[in-house]
DOZA-185461 format. One line per field, with one value per residue (C-alpha): x, y, z; residue number from 1; residue in one letter. Coordinates in nm, 2 decimals, always signed. Example, Ala and Ser with C-alpha at 12.3 -4.5 7.8 and 13.67 -1.06 7.14 Angstrom:
x <- c(+1.23 / +1.37)
y <- c(-0.45 / -0.11)
z <- c(+0.78 / +0.71)
num <- c(1 / 2)
residu <- c(A / S)
***
This chain:
x <- c(+0.46 / +0.28 / +0.55 / +0.47 / +0.24 / +0.47 / +0.35 / +0.47 / +0.48 / +0.57 / +0.42 / +0.62 / +0.58 / +0.67 / +0.30 / +0.17 / +0.40 / +0.31 / -0.06 / -0.01 / +0.18 / -0.12 / -0.39 / -0.24 / -0.15 / -0.45 / -0.54 / -0.21 / -0.15 / -0.47 / -0.33 / +0.00 / -0.18 / -0.36 / -0.08 / +0.13 / -0.16 / -0.16 / +0.24 / +0.29 / -0.02 / +0.17 / +0.48 / +0.23 / +0.25 / -0.10 / -0.17 / -0.24 / +0.06 / +0.25 / +0.13 / +0.19 / +0.54 / +0.58 / +0.46 / +0.73 / +1.01 / +0.83 / +1.04 / +1.38 / +1.23 / +1.10 / +1.46 / +1.64 / +1.41 / +1.08 / +1.03 / +0.99 / +0.72 / +0.56 / +0.54 / +0.43 / +0.13 / +0.05 / +0.08 / -0.16 / -0.43 / -0.37 / -0.44 / -0.73 / -0.54 / -0.41 / -0.06 / +0.00 / -0.07 / +0.16 / +0.43 / +0.39 / +0.44 / +0.74 / +0.88 / +0.84 / +1.21 / +1.22 / +0.90 / +1.04 / +1.27 / +1.22 / +1.45 / +1.40 / +1.40 / +1.78 / +1.65 / +1.87 / +2.20 / +2.36 / +2.67 / +2.84 / +3.06 / +3.33 / +3.48 / +3.79 / +3.59 / +3.33 / +3.37 / +3.39 / +3.43 / +3.10 / +2.94 / +2.66 / +2.45 / +2.25 / +2.03 / +1.82 / +1.53 / +1.46 / +1.15 / +0.81 / +0.59 / +0.26 / +0.44 / +0.43 / +0.07 / +0.17 / +0.50 / +0.50 / +0.77 / +0.81 / +0.94 / +0.93 / +1.01 / +1.07 / +1.25 / +1.58 / +1.59 / +1.47 / +1.46 / +1.31 / +1.28 / +1.09 / +0.86 / +0.59 / +0.29 / +0.26 / +0.62 / +0.88 / +1.11 / +1.36 / +1.61 / +1.69 / +1.86 / +1.83 / +1.96 / +2.26 / +2.38 / +2.33 / +2.20 / +2.15 / +2.08 / +2.06 / +2.09 / +1.88 / +2.13 / +2.02 / +2.29 / +2.27 / +2.28 / +1.92 / +1.64 / +1.29 / +1.42 / +1.45 / +1.60 / +1.56 / +1.34 / +1.60 / +1.33 / +1.30 / +1.72 / +1.68 / +1.42 / +1.62 / +1.91 / +1.74 / +1.69 / +2.04 / +2.23 / +2.58 / +2.71 / +2.93 / +2.54 / +2.42 / +2.73 / +2.69 / +2.33 / +2.41 / +2.72 / +2.55 / +2.17 / +2.07 / +1.91 / +1.82 / +1.84 / +2.12 / +2.13 / +2.39 / +2.38 / +2.53 / +2.59 / +2.72 / +2.81 / +2.78 / +3.16 / +3.29 / +3.25 / +3.12 / +3.07 / +2.92 / +2.85 / +2.74 / +2.55 / +2.48 / +2.29 / +2.61 / +2.87 / +2.95 / +3.19 / +3.30 / +3.31 / +3.57 / +3.55 / +3.80 / +3.93 / +3.64 / +3.36 / +3.15 / +2.89 / +2.72 / +2.42 / +2.28 / +2.55 / +2.80 / +3.15 / +3.35 / +3.23 / +3.08 / +3.04 / +2.75 / +2.53 / +2.22 / +2.21 / +2.55 / +2.45 / +2.27 / +2.41 / +2.69 / +2.71 / +2.53 / +2.76 / +3.06 / +2.88 / +2.83 / +3.14 / +3.26 / +3.04 / +3.13 / +3.51 / +3.50 / +3.45 / +3.62 / +3.75 / +3.44 / +3.13 / +2.82 / +2.45 / +2.32 / +2.63 / +2.50 / +2.17 / +2.27 / +2.45 / +2.12 / +1.94 / +2.20 / +2.06 / +2.36 / +2.32 / +1.93 / +1.73 / +1.98 / +2.06 / +2.07 / +1.77 / +1.56 / +1.22 / +0.99 / +1.03 / +0.84 / +0.69 / +0.48 / +0.25 / +0.24 / +0.45 / +0.60 / +0.66 / +0.95 / +0.98 / +0.84 / +1.10 / +1.13 / +1.31 / +1.04 / +1.25 / +1.56 / +1.74 / +2.06 / +2.13 / +2.33 / +2.43 / +2.55 / +2.21 / +2.04 / +1.84 / +1.74 / +1.63 / +1.38 / +1.24 / +0.94 / +0.95 / +1.25 / +1.46 / +1.49 / +1.15 / +1.06 / +1.20 / +1.42 / +1.25 / +1.43 / +1.28 / +1.44 / +1.49)
y <- c(+5.31 / +5.36 / +5.54 / +5.91 / +5.95 / +6.00 / +6.29 / +6.23 / +6.53 / +6.59 / +6.91 / +7.10 / +7.48 / +7.56 / +7.66 / +7.34 / +7.14 / +7.32 / +7.26 / +6.88 / +6.92 / +7.13 / +6.89 / +6.58 / +6.72 / +6.93 / +6.73 / +6.74 / +7.12 / +7.19 / +7.00 / +7.19 / +7.51 / +7.43 / +7.30 / +7.65 / +7.87 / +7.69 / +7.68 / +8.05 / +8.14 / +8.00 / +8.23 / +8.52 / +8.55 / +8.62 / +8.41 / +8.72 / +8.87 / +8.56 / +8.58 / +8.92 / +8.90 / +8.58 / +8.78 / +9.05 / +8.77 / +8.79 / +9.07 / +8.87 / +8.55 / +8.73 / +8.87 / +8.55 / +8.26 / +8.38 / +8.02 / +7.91 / +8.18 / +8.03 / +7.72 / +7.81 / +8.01 / +7.68 / +7.49 / +7.80 / +7.71 / +7.34 / +7.30 / +7.57 / +7.80 / +8.16 / +8.25 / +8.38 / +8.06 / +7.91 / +8.14 / +8.12 / +7.76 / +7.80 / +8.09 / +7.91 / +7.89 / +8.28 / +8.35 / +8.11 / +8.26 / +8.06 / +7.78 / +7.52 / +7.11 / +6.99 / +6.94 / +6.68 / +6.50 / +6.51 / +6.35 / +6.31 / +5.97 / +6.03 / +5.78 / +5.74 / +5.62 / +5.38 / +5.05 / +5.06 / +5.44 / +5.54 / +5.88 / +5.90 / +6.19 / +6.15 / +6.32 / +6.21 / +6.47 / +6.57 / +6.79 / +6.78 / +6.49 / +6.64 / +6.74 / +6.33 / +6.39 / +6.65 / +6.53 / +6.43 / +6.27 / +6.44 / +6.29 / +6.56 / +6.51 / +6.75 / +6.78 / +6.94 / +6.74 / +6.52 / +6.49 / +6.30 / +6.48 / +6.55 / +6.86 / +6.93 / +6.94 / +7.29 / +7.37 / +7.32 / +7.06 / +7.10 / +6.82 / +6.56 / +6.48 / +6.53 / +6.41 / +6.60 / +6.45 / +6.70 / +6.64 / +6.89 / +6.79 / +7.09 / +7.16 / +7.44 / +7.68 / +8.01 / +8.28 / +8.58 / +8.78 / +8.64 / +8.90 / +8.97 / +9.12 / +9.09 / +8.78 / +8.47 / +8.20 / +7.89 / +7.67 / +7.86 / +7.83 / +7.45 / +7.38 / +7.60 / +7.37 / +7.09 / +7.25 / +7.29 / +7.15 / +7.12 / +7.10 / +7.42 / +7.58 / +7.49 / +7.59 / +7.95 / +7.97 / +7.90 / +8.16 / +8.46 / +8.42 / +8.71 / +8.58 / +8.68 / +8.36 / +8.10 / +7.73 / +7.49 / +7.39 / +7.07 / +7.01 / +6.65 / +6.56 / +6.23 / +6.29 / +6.28 / +6.63 / +6.81 / +7.18 / +7.27 / +7.57 / +7.75 / +8.01 / +8.35 / +8.66 / +8.85 / +8.55 / +8.20 / +7.97 / +7.63 / +7.29 / +7.05 / +6.70 / +6.40 / +6.13 / +6.17 / +6.18 / +6.50 / +6.51 / +6.82 / +6.90 / +7.19 / +7.41 / +7.59 / +7.44 / +7.73 / +8.02 / +7.88 / +8.21 / +8.30 / +8.04 / +8.15 / +7.85 / +7.78 / +7.54 / +7.28 / +6.93 / +6.89 / +6.51 / +6.38 / +6.48 / +6.38 / +6.04 / +5.99 / +6.07 / +5.82 / +5.56 / +5.62 / +5.61 / +5.29 / +5.16 / +5.42 / +5.30 / +5.01 / +5.21 / +5.05 / +5.16 / +4.87 / +5.01 / +5.38 / +5.27 / +5.08 / +5.45 / +5.61 / +5.41 / +5.49 / +5.59 / +5.68 / +6.02 / +5.97 / +6.19 / +6.37 / +6.08 / +6.02 / +5.83 / +6.05 / +5.92 / +5.86 / +5.57 / +5.25 / +5.17 / +4.85 / +4.88 / +5.24 / +5.56 / +5.80 / +6.11 / +6.25 / +6.55 / +6.68 / +6.60 / +6.29 / +6.19 / +6.21 / +6.05 / +5.95 / +5.96 / +5.80 / +5.90 / +5.64 / +5.88 / +5.55 / +5.39 / +5.72 / +5.67 / +5.75 / +5.53 / +5.70 / +5.60 / +5.73 / +5.79 / +5.66 / +5.45 / +5.23 / +5.13 / +5.17 / +5.06 / +5.23 / +5.19 / +5.30 / +5.59 / +5.64 / +5.93)
z <- c(+1.11 / +0.77 / +0.54 / +0.48 / +0.15 / -0.20 / -0.36 / -0.80 / -0.92 / -1.34 / -1.45 / -1.70 / -1.55 / -1.18 / -1.18 / -1.26 / -1.06 / -0.74 / -0.87 / -0.87 / -0.53 / -0.36 / -0.50 / -0.39 / -0.02 / +0.03 / +0.35 / +0.48 / +0.37 / +0.59 / +0.89 / +0.85 / +0.85 / +1.15 / +1.34 / +1.29 / +1.38 / +1.73 / +1.72 / +1.65 / +1.90 / +2.16 / +2.07 / +2.08 / +1.70 / +1.53 / +1.24 / +1.05 / +1.16 / +1.05 / +0.74 / +0.69 / +0.80 / +0.53 / +0.26 / +0.36 / +0.19 / -0.16 / -0.33 / -0.24 / -0.36 / -0.67 / -0.74 / -0.67 / -0.80 / -0.95 / -1.05 / -0.71 / -0.63 / -0.92 / -0.78 / -0.45 / -0.59 / -0.76 / -0.47 / -0.31 / -0.59 / -0.61 / -0.22 / -0.21 / +0.04 / +0.04 / -0.07 / +0.25 / +0.42 / +0.20 / +0.28 / +0.64 / +0.69 / +0.46 / +0.69 / +1.00 / +1.03 / +1.04 / +1.24 / +1.54 / +1.76 / +2.02 / +2.12 / +1.88 / +1.95 / +1.88 / +1.52 / +1.33 / +1.28 / +0.93 / +0.79 / +0.45 / +0.38 / +0.11 / -0.11 / +0.12 / +0.41 / +0.24 / +0.10 / -0.27 / -0.29 / -0.26 / -0.16 / +0.07 / +0.24 / +0.59 / +0.79 / +1.08 / +1.09 / +1.45 / +1.52 / +1.71 / +1.70 / +1.59 / +1.22 / +1.17 / +1.09 / +0.77 / +0.65 / +0.27 / +0.04 / -0.27 / -0.63 / -0.88 / -1.26 / -1.52 / -1.87 / -1.69 / -1.35 / -1.11 / -0.74 / -0.46 / -0.12 / +0.17 / +0.32 / +0.56 / +0.33 / +0.21 / +0.23 / -0.06 / -0.09 / +0.21 / +0.19 / -0.04 / -0.38 / -0.75 / -1.11 / -1.09 / -0.82 / -0.58 / -0.23 / +0.06 / +0.42 / +0.68 / +1.05 / +1.25 / +1.40 / +1.63 / +1.66 / +1.87 / +1.53 / +1.43 / +1.36 / +1.18 / +0.84 / +0.49 / +0.28 / +0.14 / +0.34 / +0.41 / +0.29 / -0.07 / -0.09 / -0.03 / -0.30 / -0.54 / -0.45 / -0.53 / -0.90 / -0.94 / -1.24 / -1.08 / -0.73 / -0.81 / -0.90 / -0.57 / -0.39 / -0.55 / -0.41 / -0.07 / -0.07 / -0.21 / -0.06 / +0.15 / +0.51 / +0.83 / +1.03 / +1.10 / +0.95 / +0.88 / +0.52 / +0.38 / +0.02 / -0.09 / -0.45 / -0.64 / -0.74 / -0.36 / -0.28 / +0.03 / +0.15 / +0.50 / +0.59 / +0.90 / +0.78 / +1.03 / +0.89 / +0.78 / +0.75 / +0.68 / +0.80 / +0.68 / +0.84 / +0.71 / +0.65 / +0.88 / +0.68 / +0.46 / +0.71 / +0.80 / +1.07 / +1.19 / +1.46 / +1.61 / +1.74 / +1.59 / +1.55 / +1.42 / +1.59 / +1.94 / +2.06 / +1.82 / +1.95 / +2.11 / +2.32 / +2.42 / +2.68 / +2.46 / +2.45 / +2.20 / +2.16 / +1.85 / +1.58 / +1.77 / +1.87 / +1.49 / +1.37 / +1.65 / +1.51 / +1.14 / +1.23 / +1.38 / +1.00 / +0.81 / +0.48 / +0.50 / +0.58 / +0.41 / +0.37 / +0.68 / +0.89 / +0.82 / +0.93 / +1.23 / +1.34 / +1.28 / +1.54 / +1.81 / +2.14 / +2.35 / +2.50 / +2.48 / +2.54 / +2.31 / +2.11 / +1.72 / +1.71 / +1.94 / +2.06 / +2.34 / +2.60 / +2.62 / +2.97 / +2.91 / +2.61 / +2.68 / +2.53 / +2.82 / +2.60 / +2.80 / +2.53 / +2.26 / +2.02 / +1.81 / +1.49 / +1.24 / +0.95 / +0.82 / +0.49 / +0.33 / -0.05 / -0.24 / -0.53 / -0.73 / -0.73 / -0.77 / -0.50 / -0.14 / +0.15 / +0.37 / +0.70 / +0.84 / +1.20 / +1.43 / +1.25 / +1.57 / +1.48 / +1.10 / +0.78 / +0.55 / +0.20 / -0.11 / -0.33 / -0.68 / -0.90)
num <- c(1 / 2 / 3 / 4 / 5 / 6 / 7 / 8 / 9 / 10 / 11 / 12 / 13 / 14 / 15 / 16 / 17 / 18 / 19 / 20 / 21 / 22 / 23 / 24 / 25 / 26 / 27 / 28 / 29 / 30 / 31 / 32 / 33 / 34 / 35 / 36 / 37 / 38 / 39 / 40 / 41 / 42 / 43 / 44 / 45 / 46 / 47 / 48 / 49 / 50 / 51 / 52 / 53 / 54 / 55 / 56 / 57 / 58 / 59 / 60 / 61 / 62 / 63 / 64 / 65 / 66 / 67 / 68 / 69 / 70 / 71 / 72 / 73 / 74 / 75 / 76 / 77 / 78 / 79 / 80 / 81 / 82 / 83 / 84 / 85 / 86 / 87 / 88 / 89 / 90 / 91 / 92 / 93 / 94 / 95 / 96 / 97 / 98 / 99 / 100 / 101 / 102 / 103 / 104 / 105 / 106 / 107 / 108 / 109 / 110 / 111 / 112 / 113 / 114 / 115 / 116 / 117 / 118 / 119 / 120 / 121 / 122 / 123 / 124 / 125 / 126 / 127 / 128 / 129 / 130 / 131 / 132 / 133 / 134 / 135 / 136 / 137 / 138 / 139 / 140 / 141 / 142 / 143 / 144 / 145 / 146 / 147 / 148 / 149 / 150 / 151 / 152 / 153 / 154 / 155 / 156 / 157 / 158 / 159 / 160 / 161 / 162 / 163 / 164 / 165 / 166 / 167 / 168 / 169 / 170 / 171 / 172 / 173 / 174 / 175 / 176 / 177 / 178 / 179 / 180 / 181 / 182 / 183 / 184 / 185 / 186 / 187 / 188 / 189 / 190 / 191 / 192 / 193 / 194 / 195 / 196 / 197 / 198 / 199 / 200 / 201 / 202 / 203 / 204 / 205 / 206 / 207 / 208 / 209 / 210 / 211 / 212 / 213 / 214 / 215 / 216 / 217 / 218 / 219 / 220 / 221 / 222 / 223 / 224 / 225 / 226 / 227 / 228 / 229 / 230 / 231 / 232 / 233 / 234 / 235 / 236 / 237 / 238 / 239 / 240 / 241 / 242 / 243 / 244 / 245 / 246 / 247 / 248 / 249 / 250 / 251 / 252 / 253 / 254 / 255 / 256 / 257 / 258 / 259 / 260 / 261 / 262 / 263 / 264 / 265 / 266 / 267 / 268 / 269 / 270 / 271 / 272 / 273 / 274 / 275 / 276 / 277 / 278 / 279 / 280 / 281 / 282 / 283 / 284 / 285 / 286 / 287 / 288 / 289 / 290 / 291 / 292 / 293 / 294 / 295 / 296 / 297 / 298 / 299 / 300 / 301 / 302 / 303 / 304 / 305 / 306 / 307 / 308 / 309 / 310 / 311 / 312 / 313 / 314 / 315 / 316 / 317 / 318 / 319 / 320 / 321 / 322 / 323 / 324 / 325 / 326 / 327 / 328 / 329 / 330 / 331 / 332 / 333 / 334 / 335 / 336 / 337 / 338 / 339 / 340 / 341 / 342 / 343 / 344 / 345 / 346 / 347 / 348 / 349 / 350 / 351)
residu <- c(M / E / P / Y / P / L / I / E / I / D / G / E / T / P / Y / E / R / G / L / Q / Y / G / K / Q / A / A / E / R / V / E / T / C / I / E / Y / Y / K / K / S / F / A / K / Q / G / F / A / W / E / K / A / M / E / Y / A / M / G / F / L / P / E / I / E / R / M / M / P / E / M / L / E / E / A / K / G / L / A / A / G / A / G / R / Q / L / G / E / I / M / A / V / N / C / R / Y / E / I / S / K / L / P / K / P / E / E / C / T / T / A / A / I / L / P / E / A / S / K / G / G / K / T / Y / A / V / K / N / W / D / F / H / Q / A / V / M / N / H / I / V / L / L / R / I / R / T / K / E / Y / S / M / V / G / W / A / E / A / G / Q / M / P / R / E / G / F / N / S / A / G / V / A / I / V / N / N / G / L / Q / S / I / Y / D / H / Y / G / P / G / L / P / V / T / F / L / R / R / R / V / L / A / S / K / S / F / E / E / A / A / D / L / V / R / N / F / R / R / C / V / S / N / N / I / M / L / V / G / K / K / G / Q / V / L / D / F / E / V / Q / P / D / K / M / D / Q / V / Y / S / E / G / G / I / L / T / H / A / N / H / F / V / V / D / P / D / A / D / A / F / P / K / R / A / K / V / R / D / K / R / L / L / E / L / L / A / A / K / R / G / D / I / T / I / P / F / I / M / E / C / M / K / D / H / K / Y / W / P / K / A / I / C / S / H / P / T / F / E / G / D / E / R / T / Y / I / A / D / G / I / T / V / A / S / M / I / V / D / F / E / E / N / M / A / Y / I / C / S / G / P / P / C / E / G / E / Y / I / P / Y / Y / L)
***
C-alpha cells in the first residue's frame, strides 16, 4: 500500500503547530471523526455525549500540560472542527469500554542483545482496518526538540521518538478497575512524553499522571534504558527486560487478576521474545523487520492481517496490523511500514 501521508510541522508556538497539523490533515481529520461517530454509536454512545465527556478532561490537561491543550485548539481551528470533536477522537481510548482489538505488540532491544551495542524501540500497531483511511505520520521540529511519530488524524501524536533520545510505544490494556472519570487522556500523556527533554523527565510524567483507564507504556532511551509500566487507574507495576530484551502485548503480566478479559490469547509477546532471543547479542534491524512479519499463532500473530484466497481478501476478523515502527536511535530515525509488514516496505523517517 501507499505510505501514510507525512505531516511536516514547524510552528513556533503550540497553537501554531496544531494549526499547521489541522490544515494539512483536514480531510483525514474529517474521515477520522466520521469513523468515530459511527464507532461510538455502535457502543450506544451518542456523538454529542462523547464530546461532552471528552471535554470533561480539559481541567486536568490545563493543569498538567497547558501547552498541549493549546496545540489541540490549534488543530481544531486548522481542520475547521469543534474542539469537542478533536477531544472526542483523542479520548477514544477512555470512551470505549467494550473489548478492544488485541492492539499492538511492542519491544525494546538493549545494547547487550543487539549487534554493535545499539538500542531499538519496536512496535506493531494492530487496530481496526478502517482507521487505515485516516492515519498520518508526523514530523514536528521546534527550537526545543524534534520528533517523528504517528497518529489517527486529529489525535495528538501517540507514539514515536524525539531528539532527546526518548521513544514511547504502548499497548492497550483493560482492567476490572477502569472507569469513567476524571484524569488525563493517555493520548495527551504520550504527546507530552514526545516533547520531553530527557528520559528521566519522560519517566516522571508517566509515574505521576492521573488516569481512569489502564495502559501499558514502554519508554526506551538512546542510552540503553527501558522502563515498562503496566498502568491501572490506582497503581502501576513495572515489567523488566530479560537479557536485554523486553516484549509486551495486550495482557497484564505482573497482575493478571486485574485483567478484564483474562481469556484473551497470551502469545504475541512470548513469541516475539522467542524470536528475538534466538539472535541475542546479534540482533539487527533487518532481523527485527523479519520478526515483525511473523504469522505463527495466526489470527493472534505478531503480524495481523486478513487471509488471501485467490485474488480476493477474505476478512476473517476486523483487526489488522495498520503500521509497524522500528526506532534506530543511533541514526536518529525510525523505519515505518504502512500496513502489515509482511506486505509493505519499511521506509526511513529522520528527525
